[in-house]
All heavy atoms as an XYZ file, in Angstrom:
885
protein
N       1.076    -32.799    -13.459
C      -0.157    -32.085    -13.589
C      -1.118    -32.403    -12.461
O      -1.711    -31.448    -11.889
C      -0.789    -32.343    -14.906
C      -2.108    -31.660    -15.148
N      -3.369    -32.377    -14.932
C      -2.352    -30.355    -15.429
C      -4.306    -31.513    -15.155
N      -3.758    -30.308    -15.463
N      -1.234    -33.605    -12.043
C      -2.123    -33.971    -10.976
C      -1.613    -33.381     -9.584
O      -2.352    -32.975     -8.732
C      -2.305    -35.477    -10.853
C      -3.127    -36.014    -11.944
C      -3.311    -37.588    -11.861
O      -2.479    -38.246    -11.232
N      -4.310    -38.075    -12.514
N      -0.267    -33.443     -9.413
C       0.308    -32.911     -8.211
C       0.108    -31.378     -8.137
O      -0.188    -30.915     -7.059
C       1.807    -33.228     -8.146
C       2.505    -32.782     -6.905
S       1.712    -33.417     -5.407
C       2.831    -34.794     -5.017
N       0.336    -30.772     -9.246
C       0.118    -29.284     -9.318
C      -1.423    -28.998     -8.913
O      -1.689    -28.000     -8.201
C       0.520    -28.718    -10.621
N      -2.286    -29.739     -9.476
C      -3.706    -29.538     -9.309
C      -4.010    -29.690     -7.767
O      -4.740    -28.944     -7.175
C      -4.588    -30.452    -10.068
C      -6.009    -30.310     -9.806
N      -6.779    -29.258    -10.250
C      -6.812    -31.088     -9.091
C      -8.020    -29.410     -9.879
N      -8.094    -30.502     -9.123
N      -3.470    -30.812     -7.189
C      -3.604    -31.092     -5.764
C      -3.111    -29.946     -4.883
O      -3.847    -29.470     -4.065
C      -2.939    -32.389     -5.345
C      -2.975    -32.668     -3.923
C      -4.131    -33.075     -3.273
C      -1.858    -32.419     -3.123
C      -4.256    -33.353     -1.941
C      -1.890    -32.627     -1.738
C      -3.031    -33.136     -1.149
N      -1.877    -29.488     -5.197
C      -1.239    -28.420     -4.439
C      -2.030    -27.072     -4.529
O      -2.077    -26.300     -3.550
C       0.206    -28.210     -4.784
C       1.051    -29.428     -4.522
C       1.955    -29.099     -3.368
N       2.878    -30.182     -3.194
C       3.148    -30.711     -1.991
N       2.712    -30.110     -0.947
N       3.985    -31.647     -1.876
N      -2.503    -26.760     -5.715
C      -3.038    -25.502     -6.028
C      -4.549    -25.407     -5.791
O      -5.074    -24.238     -5.573
C      -2.782    -25.007     -7.489
C      -1.281    -24.856     -7.753
S      -0.434    -23.616     -6.802
C      -1.207    -22.154     -7.367
N      -5.261    -26.573     -5.792
C      -6.668    -26.452     -5.667
C      -7.166    -27.309     -4.452
O      -7.785    -26.769     -3.509
C      -7.356    -27.021     -6.954
C      -7.060    -26.179     -8.101
N      -7.720    -25.027     -8.289
C      -6.190    -26.399     -9.128
C      -7.191    -24.444     -9.478
N      -6.318    -25.220    -10.012
N      -6.886    -28.583     -4.445
C      -7.380    -29.456     -3.365
C      -6.833    -29.092     -2.013
O      -7.593    -28.962     -1.024
C      -7.095    -30.922     -3.785
O      -7.515    -31.211     -5.051
C      -7.751    -31.900     -2.741
N      -5.543    -28.956     -1.917
C      -4.928    -28.749     -0.655
C      -5.319    -27.376     -0.068
O      -5.336    -27.243      1.126
C      -3.408    -28.767     -0.748
C      -2.669    -28.889      0.499
C      -1.231    -29.242      0.307
O      -0.577    -28.704     -0.694
N      -0.540    -29.994      1.111
N      -5.585    -26.365     -0.869
C      -5.893    -24.974     -0.396
C      -7.430    -24.627     -0.476
O      -7.765    -23.495     -0.231
C      -5.149    -23.974     -1.313
C      -3.603    -24.064     -1.295
C      -3.057    -23.068     -2.324
C      -3.144    -23.792      0.053
N      -8.216    -25.653     -0.717
C      -9.643    -25.432     -0.909
C     -10.268    -24.744      0.325
O     -11.001    -23.751      0.184
C     -10.391    -26.696     -1.232
C     -11.794    -26.494     -1.678
C     -12.371    -27.817     -2.176
C     -13.721    -27.545     -2.851
N     -14.185    -28.703     -3.503
N      -9.991    -25.252      1.511
C     -10.590    -24.700      2.775
C     -10.130    -23.203      2.993
O     -10.898    -22.396      3.304
C     -10.366    -25.626      3.910
C     -11.173    -26.886      3.910
C     -10.688    -27.975      4.867
C     -10.944    -27.737      6.315
N     -10.473    -28.963      7.098
N      -8.858    -22.994      2.824
C      -8.275    -21.667      3.149
C      -8.843    -20.702      2.036
O      -9.159    -19.568      2.431
C      -6.701    -21.735      3.082
C      -6.081    -22.568      4.174
C      -5.857    -24.024      3.816
O      -6.569    -24.582      3.015
N      -4.932    -24.604      4.492
N      -8.824    -21.166      0.797
C      -9.321    -20.217     -0.249
C     -10.833    -19.847     -0.017
O     -11.228    -18.737     -0.191
C      -9.161    -20.898     -1.637
O      -7.840    -21.081     -1.944
N     -11.605    -20.845      0.368
C     -13.057    -20.594      0.620
C     -13.160    -19.628      1.835
O     -13.994    -18.713      1.742
C     -13.794    -21.929      0.976
N     -12.366    -19.794      2.856
C     -12.487    -18.894      4.031
C     -12.050    -17.411      3.639
O     -12.699    -16.469      4.048
C     -11.559    -19.463      5.166
N     -11.072    -17.400      2.786
C     -10.596    -16.062      2.322
C     -11.685    -15.413      1.502
O     -11.985    -14.195      1.710
C      -9.314    -16.142      1.485
C      -8.921    -14.859      0.853
C      -8.192    -13.943      1.603
C      -9.250    -14.547     -0.429
C      -7.824    -12.686      1.066
C      -8.877    -13.370     -0.993
C      -8.172    -12.403     -0.279
N     -12.337    -16.136      0.544
C     -13.408    -15.532     -0.291
C     -14.630    -15.220      0.606
O     -15.165    -14.064      0.437
C     -13.807    -16.612     -1.293
C     -12.673    -16.894     -2.259
C     -15.044    -16.172     -2.079
C     -12.304    -15.726     -3.172
N     -14.909    -15.947      1.568
C     -16.047    -15.547      2.462
C     -15.675    -14.275      3.158
O     -16.601    -13.345      3.299
C     -16.368    -16.664      3.451
C     -17.191    -17.788      2.979
C     -17.755    -18.739      4.050
N     -16.822    -19.086      5.037
C     -15.922    -20.183      4.833
N     -16.042    -20.892      3.753
N     -15.034    -20.477      5.730
N     -14.508    -14.209      3.743
C     -14.115    -12.978      4.424
C     -14.081    -11.772      3.498
O     -14.564    -10.712      3.878
N     -13.578    -11.942      2.322
C     -13.530    -10.828      1.385
C     -14.879    -10.360      0.998
O     -15.163     -9.155      1.024
C     -12.715    -11.350      0.176
C     -12.381    -10.263     -0.840
C     -11.362     -9.270     -0.556
C     -13.081    -10.103     -2.057
C     -11.093     -8.237     -1.392
C     -12.722     -9.116     -2.918
C     -11.733     -8.186     -2.607
N     -15.770    -11.307      0.789
C     -17.173    -10.907      0.399
C     -17.863    -10.314      1.532
O     -18.900     -9.567      1.358
C     -17.929    -12.149     -0.236
C     -17.496    -12.384     -1.595
N     -17.612    -13.756     -2.111
C     -16.969    -11.691     -2.636
C     -17.232    -13.708     -3.354
N     -16.791    -12.523     -3.680
N     -17.468    -10.593      2.796
C     -18.127     -9.979      3.921
C     -17.822     -8.484      3.929
O     -18.456     -7.701      4.613
C     -17.750    -10.662      5.208
O     -16.365    -10.361      5.661
N     -16.650     -8.110      3.447
C     -16.168     -6.767      3.421
C     -16.700     -6.013      2.140
O     -17.097     -4.860      2.252
C     -14.640     -6.617      3.438
C     -13.961     -7.176      4.617
C     -12.459     -7.260      4.402
C     -14.278     -6.313      5.929
N     -16.653     -6.734      1.011
C     -17.030     -6.118     -0.251
C     -17.959     -7.066     -0.979
O     -17.559     -8.201     -1.252
C     -15.783     -5.809     -1.130
C     -14.869     -4.888     -0.393
C     -16.234     -5.143     -2.460
C     -13.482     -4.776     -1.034
N     -19.185     -6.622     -1.173
C     -20.127     -7.620     -1.873
C     -19.718     -7.871     -3.261
O     -19.065     -7.049     -3.913
C     -21.547     -7.039     -1.823
O     -21.575     -5.826     -2.588
N     -20.141     -9.053     -3.719
C     -19.730     -9.530     -5.050
C     -20.114     -8.666     -6.198
O     -19.367     -8.399     -7.110
C     -20.247    -10.925     -5.276
C     -19.708    -11.608     -6.463
C     -20.153    -13.071     -6.526
C     -19.422    -13.805     -7.779
N     -19.851    -15.211     -7.808
N     -21.313     -7.997     -6.190
C     -21.690     -7.128     -7.196
C     -20.708     -5.965     -7.395
O     -20.466     -5.492     -8.498
C     -23.100     -6.603     -6.875
C     -23.699     -7.736     -6.035
C     -22.508     -8.323     -5.257
N     -20.179     -5.459     -6.245
C     -19.192     -4.347     -6.337
C     -17.928     -4.809     -6.963
O     -17.308     -4.059     -7.660
C     -18.981     -3.777     -4.919
C     -20.033     -2.795     -4.491
C     -21.023     -3.051     -3.651
C     -20.209     -1.409     -4.947
N     -21.884     -1.923     -3.488
C     -21.355     -0.928     -4.289
C     -19.505     -0.652     -5.754
C     -21.733      0.374     -4.491
C     -19.968      0.653     -5.931
C     -21.027      1.183     -5.350
N     -17.473     -6.010     -6.515
C     -16.176     -6.518     -7.078
C     -16.298     -6.714     -8.592
O     -15.354     -6.424     -9.382
C     -15.843     -7.891     -6.415
C     -15.677     -7.616     -4.966
C     -14.729     -8.497     -7.094
C     -15.482     -8.931     -4.108
N     -17.492     -7.027     -9.090
C     -17.689     -7.332    -10.544
C     -17.675     -6.055    -11.344
O     -17.612     -6.103    -12.565
C     -18.980     -8.125    -10.769
C     -18.939     -9.483    -10.161
C     -20.354    -10.235    -10.343
C     -17.868    -10.383    -10.812
N     -17.752     -4.871    -10.711
C     -17.662     -3.594    -11.435
C     -16.266     -3.323    -11.888
O     -16.089     -2.476    -12.764
C     -18.056     -2.491    -10.496
S     -19.803     -2.448    -10.011
N     -15.226     -4.085    -11.472
C     -13.878     -3.747    -11.764
C     -13.247     -4.914    -12.581
O     -13.568     -6.072    -12.348
C     -13.016     -3.602    -10.525
C     -13.559     -2.471     -9.586
C     -14.412     -2.769     -8.493
C     -13.244     -1.144     -9.864
C     -14.783     -1.734     -7.641
C     -13.734     -0.157     -9.169
C     -14.490     -0.445     -7.964
N     -12.356     -4.526    -13.490
C     -11.581     -5.533    -14.252
C     -10.449     -5.928    -13.240
O     -10.177     -5.281    -12.245
C     -11.060     -4.963    -15.489
S      -9.727     -3.782    -15.319
N      -9.867     -7.024    -13.511
C      -8.773     -7.513    -12.607
C      -7.605     -6.480    -12.340
O      -7.223     -6.395    -11.162
C      -8.141     -8.773    -13.298
C      -9.266     -9.262    -14.159
C      -9.968     -8.026    -14.647
N      -7.233     -5.710    -13.354
C      -6.180     -4.762    -13.151
C      -6.627     -3.633    -12.209
O      -5.884     -3.183    -11.400
C      -5.747     -4.095    -14.531
C      -5.029     -5.113    -15.397
C      -5.966     -6.043    -16.220
O      -7.221     -5.911    -16.163
N      -5.443     -6.986    -16.867
N      -7.934     -3.186    -12.309
C      -8.497     -2.135    -11.469
C      -8.525     -2.680    -10.019
O      -8.147     -1.967     -9.097
C      -9.799     -1.691    -11.984
C      -9.782     -0.929    -13.248
C     -11.234     -0.747    -13.850
O     -12.026     -1.560    -13.708
O     -11.366      0.334    -14.507
N      -8.983     -3.841     -9.890
C      -9.113     -4.480     -8.515
C      -7.766     -4.580     -7.942
O      -7.571     -4.259     -6.729
C      -9.832     -5.874     -8.574
C     -10.264     -6.419     -7.328
C     -11.233     -5.487     -6.629
C     -10.941     -7.740     -7.518
N      -6.779     -4.981     -8.648
C      -5.407     -5.102     -8.082
C      -4.927     -3.685     -7.675
O      -4.321     -3.617     -6.663
C      -4.503     -5.654     -9.235
C      -3.033     -5.716     -8.801
C      -2.723     -6.751     -7.793
O      -3.342     -7.733     -7.749
N      -1.647     -6.455     -6.992
N      -5.214     -2.657     -8.447
C      -4.849     -1.311     -8.153
C      -5.473     -0.882     -6.863
O      -4.854     -0.235     -6.006
C      -5.175     -0.366     -9.308
C      -4.709      0.971     -9.216
N      -3.378      1.376     -9.376
C      -5.359      2.124     -8.870
C      -3.275      2.644     -9.259
N      -4.470      3.114     -8.878
N      -6.786     -1.180     -6.757
C      -7.442     -0.778     -5.483
C      -6.963     -1.431     -4.254
O      -6.792     -0.832     -3.176
C      -8.932     -1.061     -5.657
C      -9.759     -0.141     -6.640
C     -11.103     -0.712     -6.918
C      -9.845      1.319     -6.129
N      -6.629     -2.742     -4.398
C      -6.179     -3.464     -3.224
C      -4.735     -3.225     -2.890
O      -4.317     -3.055     -1.741
C      -6.412     -5.022     -3.539
C      -7.819     -5.356     -3.549
C      -5.656     -5.911     -2.470
C      -8.119     -6.742     -4.012
N      -3.822     -3.134     -3.864
C      -2.424     -2.995     -3.660
C      -1.892     -1.517     -3.581
O      -0.760     -1.332     -3.190
C      -1.665     -3.722     -4.755
O      -1.949     -5.128     -4.759
N      -2.752     -0.626     -3.958
C      -2.283      0.720     -3.798
C      -1.697      1.302     -5.175
O      -1.684      0.558     -6.209
N      -1.337      2.495     -5.165
C      -0.833      3.189     -6.295
C       0.568      2.846     -6.623
O       1.437      2.849     -5.797
C      -0.983      4.797     -6.074
C      -0.832      5.557     -7.276
O      -0.469      5.090     -8.309
N      -1.372      6.743     -7.097
N       0.945      2.500     -7.925
C       2.203      2.160     -8.352
C       3.048      3.332     -8.744
O       4.203      3.228     -9.079
C       2.118      1.147     -9.528
C       1.381     -0.102     -9.268
C       2.139     -0.957     -8.264
O       3.330     -0.978     -8.137
N       1.389     -1.763     -7.512
N       2.477      4.538     -8.727
C       3.144      5.746     -9.181
C       4.154      6.198     -8.179
O       4.174      5.705     -7.026
C       2.100      6.948     -9.332
N       5.013      7.111     -8.622
C       6.074      7.630     -7.739
C       5.448      8.270     -6.487
O       4.331      8.916     -6.561
C       6.871      8.683     -8.489
C       7.993      9.292     -7.781
C       9.167      8.362     -7.567
O       9.354      7.477     -8.244
O       9.990      8.700     -6.561
N       6.016      8.073     -5.335
C       5.509      8.644     -4.138
C       5.637     10.172     -4.093
O       6.708     10.693     -4.431
C       6.231      8.028     -2.886
C       5.919      6.551     -2.812
C       5.821      8.816     -1.596
C       6.713      5.703     -1.875
N       4.525     10.793     -3.882
C       4.552     12.284     -3.820
C       4.974     12.756     -2.411
O       4.219     12.817     -1.477
C       3.193     12.819     -4.146
C       3.086     14.321     -4.208
O       4.037     14.999     -3.823
O       2.016     14.798     -4.739
N       6.319     13.057     -2.316
C       6.913     13.394     -1.074
C       6.284     14.635     -0.547
O       6.044     14.803      0.692
C       8.415     13.479     -1.153
C       9.095     13.982      0.153
C       9.032     12.146     -1.521
N       5.986     15.615     -1.427
C       5.410     16.857     -0.972
C       4.056     16.707     -0.373
O       3.726     17.267      0.726
C       5.301     17.857     -2.140
C       6.672     18.287     -2.642
O       7.618     18.450     -1.783
O       6.838     18.538     -3.793
N       3.253     15.762     -0.930
C       1.909     15.407     -0.310
C       2.021     14.703      0.975
O       1.366     15.043      1.921
C       1.167     14.590     -1.368
C      -0.286     14.394     -0.951
O      -0.832     15.364     -0.505
O      -0.871     13.317     -1.233
N       3.014     13.808      1.103
C       3.241     13.151      2.344
C       3.683     14.139      3.420
O       3.173     14.107      4.518
C       4.338     12.003      2.191
C       4.767     11.360      3.412
C       3.622     10.617      4.090
C       5.869     10.386      3.094
N       4.555     15.104      3.037
C       5.067     16.029      4.016
C       3.839     16.960      4.453
O       3.697     17.262      5.585
C       6.134     16.898      3.346
C       6.715     17.983      4.333
C       7.818     18.727      3.598
N       8.351     19.667      4.589
C       9.477     20.386      4.302
N      10.094     20.260      3.158
N       9.944     21.192      5.211
N       3.041     17.361      3.573
C       1.927     18.264      3.819
C       0.964     17.530      4.862
O       0.350     18.209      5.707
C       1.121     18.572      2.563
C       0.028     19.572      2.723
C      -0.469     20.059      1.404
C      -1.178     18.939      0.647
N      -1.843     19.476     -0.585
N       0.858     16.246      4.826
C      -0.099     15.594      5.670
C       0.571     14.859      6.918
O      -0.048     14.059      7.529
C      -0.862     14.472      4.903
C      -1.793     15.155      3.935
N      -1.439     15.460      2.621
C      -3.052     15.621      4.068
C      -2.425     15.990      1.997
N      -3.434     16.165      2.841
N       1.752     15.274      7.205
C       2.484     14.640      8.319
C       2.233     15.427      9.590
O       2.233     16.637      9.591
C       4.094     14.655      7.996
O       4.335     13.855      6.923
C       4.839     14.090      9.261
N       2.027     14.697     10.677
C       1.788     15.323     11.957
C       3.039     15.061     12.810
O       3.547     13.964     12.873
C       0.564     14.659     12.682
C      -0.655     14.863     11.985
C      -1.862     14.166     12.762
O      -1.695     13.696     13.798
N      -2.980     14.152     12.026
N       3.506     16.136     13.517
C       4.687     16.086     14.325
C       4.394     16.201     15.744
O       3.372     16.821     16.154
C       5.658     17.351     13.878
C       6.013     17.330     12.463
C       5.218     18.065     11.556
C       7.068     16.547     12.022
C       5.605     18.122     10.172
C       7.382     16.560     10.569
C       6.596     17.374      9.807
O       6.954     17.322      8.476
N       5.225     15.581     16.594
C       5.109     15.649     18.037
C       6.413     15.826     18.771
O       7.465     15.728     18.065
C       4.509     14.291     18.554
C       3.128     13.920     17.957
C       3.052     13.079     16.749
C       2.002     14.445     18.508
C       1.747     12.856     16.273
C       0.746     14.173     17.937
C       0.597     13.376     16.914
N       6.430     15.960     20.006
C       7.632     16.190     20.729
C       8.428     17.396     20.428
O       9.643     17.320     20.551
N       7.742     18.503     20.118
C       8.465     19.709     19.892
C       8.894     19.858     18.423
O       9.477     20.873     18.114
N       8.725     18.914     17.635
C       9.107     19.004     16.234
C       7.987     19.705     15.377
O       6.787     19.601     15.744
C       9.461     17.696     15.588
C      10.667     17.043     16.219
C      10.622     16.097     17.172
C      11.941     17.495     15.750
C      11.797     15.484     17.724
C      13.128     16.901     16.210
C      12.953     15.980     17.190
O      14.189     15.387     17.770
N       8.363     20.315     14.299
C       7.432     20.950     13.429
C       7.939     20.992     12.060
O       9.191     20.708     11.856
C       7.064     22.395     13.936
C       8.227     23.242     14.252
N       8.941     23.924     13.243
C       8.886     23.436     15.424
C       9.925     24.493     13.839
N       9.968     24.289     15.130
N       7.210     21.357     11.052
C       7.646     21.284      9.619
C       8.856     22.183      9.338
O       9.650     21.826      8.530
C       6.481     21.679      8.731
C       6.810     21.424      7.261
O       7.121     20.250      6.904
O       6.678     22.359      6.489
N       9.026     23.221     10.119
C      10.170     24.172      9.861
C      11.399     23.820     10.785
O      12.382     24.596     10.821
C       9.782     25.603     10.022
C       8.647     25.949      9.014
C       9.114     25.852      7.598
C       7.989     26.267      6.730
N       8.204     25.720      5.394
N      11.251     22.807     11.558
C      12.389     22.363     12.452
C      13.543     21.954     11.593
O      13.349     21.323     10.578
C      11.999     21.319     13.417
C      13.012     20.964     14.491
N      14.108     20.247     14.237
C      13.008     21.256     15.752
C      14.770     20.169     15.404
N      14.098     20.807     16.338
N      14.850     22.327     11.917
C      16.038     22.085     11.148
C      16.164     20.565     10.780
O      16.358     20.260      9.588
C      17.253     22.661     11.866
C      18.535     22.377     11.101
C      19.676     23.146     11.852
C      19.962     22.665     13.144
N      21.170     23.192     13.796
N      16.004     19.760     11.769
C      16.108     18.304     11.604
C      15.037     17.827     10.602
O      15.406     16.948      9.731
C      16.117     17.569     12.907
C      16.073     16.104     12.667
C      17.313     17.975     13.783
N      13.771     18.243     10.717
C      12.810     17.835      9.876
C      12.949     18.247      8.447
O      12.733     17.556      7.468
C      11.362     18.372     10.401
C      11.107     17.809     11.858
C      10.281     18.052      9.473
C      11.062     16.252     11.950
N      13.478     19.535      8.282
C      13.813     20.072      6.971
C      14.920     19.181      6.297
O      14.853     18.858      5.080
C      14.138     21.545      7.006
C      13.001     22.357      7.390
S      13.340     24.161      7.567
C      13.749     24.593      5.968
N      15.890     18.718      7.062
C      16.948     17.938      6.513
C      16.307     16.527      6.104
O      16.686     15.975      5.134
C      17.959     17.570      7.657
C      18.961     18.759      7.835
C      19.193     19.854      7.168
C      19.691     18.876      9.087
N      20.103     20.680      7.797
C      20.453     20.057      8.991
C      19.950     18.050     10.202
C      21.294     20.477      9.976
C      20.818     18.494     11.161
C      21.547     19.659     11.009
N      15.423     15.961      6.935
C      14.786     14.753      6.654
C      14.106     14.843      5.324
O      14.335     13.945      4.431
C      13.803     14.285      7.799
C      12.880     13.199      7.397
C      13.661     11.811      7.409
C      11.742     13.143      8.416
N      13.236     15.800      5.219
C      12.425     15.863      3.868
C      13.344     16.148      2.694
O      13.100     15.648      1.661
C      11.397     16.948      4.003
C      10.327     16.507      4.979
C       9.883     17.082      6.160
C       9.427     15.342      4.830
N       8.862     16.387      6.744
C       8.578     15.270      5.964
C       9.343     14.385      3.865
C       7.597     14.341      6.084
C       8.405     13.388      4.062
C       7.579     13.314      5.165
N      14.434     16.936      2.840
C      15.351     17.101      1.777
C      16.042     15.803      1.409
O      16.134     15.513      0.184
C      16.414     18.180      2.226
C      17.445     18.493      1.116
O      16.984     18.954      0.048
O      18.594     18.224      1.304
N      16.428     15.049      2.304
C      17.049     13.783      1.966
C      16.094     12.841      1.312
O      16.354     12.192      0.262
C      17.660     13.148      3.226
C      18.867     13.910      3.725
C      18.020     11.672      3.036
C      19.405     13.600      5.122
N      14.828     12.751      1.828
C      13.840     11.829      1.290
C      13.478     12.269     -0.151
O      13.478     11.461     -1.052
C      12.608     11.793      2.200
C      11.372     11.020      1.515
C      12.857     11.164      3.487
N      13.323     13.493     -0.356
C      12.958     13.989     -1.660
C      14.021     14.007     -2.660
O      13.862     13.515     -3.850
C      12.362     15.413     -1.564
C      11.803     15.933     -2.842
C      11.148     17.244     -2.669
C      10.566     17.661     -4.021
N       9.680     18.884     -3.839
N      15.272     14.350     -2.325
C      16.352     14.583     -3.267
C      17.315     13.427     -3.361
O      18.047     13.276     -4.368
C      17.044     15.927     -3.022
C      16.162     17.015     -3.139
O      15.351     17.162     -4.127
N      16.061     17.895     -2.223
N      17.470     12.609     -2.260
C      18.566     11.638     -2.250
C      17.947     10.225     -2.363
O      18.741      9.291     -2.767
C      19.410     11.789     -0.960
C      20.221     13.054     -0.927
O      20.361     13.643     -2.010
O      20.544     13.494      0.118
N      16.762      9.905     -1.883
C      16.224      8.616     -1.915
C      15.752      8.295     -3.310
O      15.142      9.035     -3.999
C      15.012      8.499     -1.026
C      15.311      8.317      0.474
C      16.586      8.582      0.979
C      14.363      7.954      1.355
C      16.870      8.412      2.295
C      14.640      7.820      2.662
C      15.828      7.981      3.190
N      16.071      7.001     -3.730
C      15.469      6.483     -4.971
C      14.084      5.996     -4.687
O      13.649      5.947     -3.536
C      16.361      5.423     -5.615
C      16.512      4.181     -4.716
O      15.665      3.815     -3.984
N      17.782      3.592     -4.688
N      13.406      5.508     -5.731
C      12.013      5.078     -5.556
C      11.885      3.902     -4.516
O      10.878      3.925     -3.720
C      11.454      4.562     -6.893
O      11.314      5.630     -7.764
N      12.808      2.952     -4.487
C      12.738      1.853     -3.581
C      12.918      2.400     -2.151
O      12.204      1.977     -1.264
C      13.772      0.793     -3.911
C      13.725     -0.408     -3.025
C      14.736     -1.480     -3.329
O      15.460     -1.366     -4.276
N      14.798     -2.468     -2.590
N      13.888      3.308     -1.898
C      14.097      3.833     -0.570
C      12.931      4.630     -0.132
O      12.552      4.644      1.068
C      15.329      4.665     -0.636
C      16.630      3.838     -0.770
C      17.896      4.634     -1.078
O      17.786      5.726     -1.771
O      19.038      4.217     -0.637
N      12.281      5.378     -0.998
C      11.101      6.087     -0.631
C       9.990      5.117     -0.255
O       9.225      5.395      0.799
C      10.572      6.970     -1.852
C      11.479      8.228     -2.127
C      10.978      8.959     -3.269
C      12.001     10.058     -3.604
N      11.576     10.797     -4.796
N       9.907      4.024     -0.958
C       8.875      3.039     -0.593
C       9.149      2.473      0.786
O       8.321      2.185      1.677
N      10.459      2.172      1.040
C      10.900      1.697      2.365
C      10.581      2.650      3.515
O      10.116      2.318      4.588
C      12.360      1.256      2.370
O      12.541      0.279      1.343
C      12.774      0.729      3.696
N      10.895      3.991      3.241
C      10.597      5.060      4.186
C       9.099      5.075      4.477
O       8.647      5.135      5.566
C      11.079      6.344      3.649
C      10.716      7.502      4.511
C      11.427      7.733      5.715
C       9.728      8.407      4.167
C      11.072      8.819      6.524
C       9.388      9.454      4.930
C      10.053      9.717      6.136
N       8.298      5.037      3.342
C       6.834      5.128      3.484
C       6.369      3.944      4.383
O       5.447      4.108      5.156
C       6.159      5.146      2.156
C       4.701      5.319      2.146
C       4.310      6.676      2.749
C       4.149      5.225      0.724
N       6.937      2.735      4.145
C       6.512      1.546      4.915
C       6.848      1.742      6.332
O       6.041      1.305      7.198
C       7.178      0.345      4.302
C       6.617     -0.987      4.950
C       6.956     -2.162      4.201
C       6.316     -3.362      4.933
N       6.168     -4.496      4.072
N       7.967      2.303      6.596
C       8.389      2.597      8.013
C       7.413      3.513      8.742
O       7.026      3.294      9.814
C       9.811      3.126      8.065
C      10.244      3.601      9.434
C      10.649      2.679     10.329
C      10.350      4.902      9.729
C      11.050      3.001     11.608
C      10.740      5.341     11.062
C      11.103      4.370     11.909
N       6.854      4.553      8.084
C       6.111      5.551      8.730
C       4.593      5.280      8.610
O       3.758      5.725      9.421
C       6.335      6.967      8.256
C       7.796      7.404      8.534
C       6.076      7.174      6.702
N       4.196      4.403      7.621
C       2.743      4.177      7.484
C       2.393      2.643      7.498
O       1.200      2.317      7.484
C       2.251      4.737      6.116
O       2.878      3.881      4.994
C       2.479      6.194      6.016
N       3.403      1.754      7.470
C       3.191      0.413      7.366
C       2.791     -0.167      6.041
O       2.385     -1.283      5.836
C       2.210     -0.230      8.432
O       0.867      0.019      8.112
N       2.802      0.750      5.001
C       2.523      0.358      3.631
C       3.539      1.047      2.666
O       3.813      2.225      2.821
C       1.096      0.761      3.252
S       0.543      0.300      1.679
N       4.111      0.289      1.738
C       5.142      0.857      0.938
C       4.605      1.549     -0.299
O       5.408      2.111     -1.049
C       6.104     -0.310      0.462
O       5.408     -1.238     -0.292
N       3.314      1.618     -0.500
C       2.769      2.293     -1.644
C       1.822      3.473     -1.187
O       1.178      3.338     -0.136
C       1.915      1.295     -2.473
C       2.844      0.244     -3.108
C       2.088     -0.774     -3.867
C       3.025     -1.842     -4.333
N       2.421     -3.059     -4.668
N       1.793      4.456     -1.999
C       0.952      5.570     -1.614
C      -0.606      5.263     -1.716
O      -0.909      4.311     -2.556
C       1.236      6.790     -2.592
N      -1.378      5.828     -0.879
C      -2.821      5.620     -1.004
C      -3.340      6.007     -2.364
O      -2.810      6.970     -2.966
C      -3.424      6.555      0.145
C      -2.390      6.927      0.997
C      -1.091      6.815      0.179
N      -4.351      5.366     -2.795
C      -4.968      5.630     -4.106
C      -5.294      7.101     -4.344
O      -4.978      7.583     -5.429
C      -6.213      4.743     -4.257
C      -6.885      4.709     -5.672
C      -5.852      4.240     -6.684
C      -8.074      3.815     -5.666
N      -5.843      7.754     -3.386
C      -6.292      9.092     -3.615
C      -5.315     10.075     -2.889
O      -5.618     11.261     -2.689
C      -7.724      9.336     -2.988
C      -8.777      8.463     -3.703
C     -10.121      8.668     -2.916
C      -8.903      8.827     -5.150
N      -4.030      9.695     -2.632
C      -3.094     10.504     -2.003
C      -3.172     10.549     -0.506
O      -4.028      9.816      0.120
N      -2.335     11.243      0.111
C      -2.227     11.252      1.555
C      -3.258     12.183      2.164
O      -3.623     12.231      3.148
C      -0.835     11.588      2.040
C       0.239     10.673      1.601
C       0.973     10.953      0.473
C       0.469      9.465      2.243
C       1.936     10.001     -0.017
C       1.383      8.583      1.840
C       2.161      8.820      0.686
C-alpha cells in the first residue's frame, strides 16, 4: 500500500501539478466543474460513435488534380465505407487527421 501511494502520488506530484496548471490555463476550473466526469471524458477524448464516412467525405479537400468524382477517390471511399470495420475506420481517420475519433460536432 505504501509503495503504491508513493508511485501514484508522491513520485508524480510535480508532474501532476504541472499538468493541472497547464490544463487550468486552457480551461478555467468553473467551466470544468460544469461537467460530470463522463461528459468531460467525452469532450476531451472525442466521440465514441461510429465514424460518419459520408460526413468525412463531404468535408475532405483534394489536391493534385484529384476531386470527389475521381475514379480512384470513389474507390477509396467505397472501400472505407463498405469494407473497413470500425477499427480500420479509426486507423484511417488517425492517418488523415491524427486523431482516431470523430470530432464531437462532426467534421
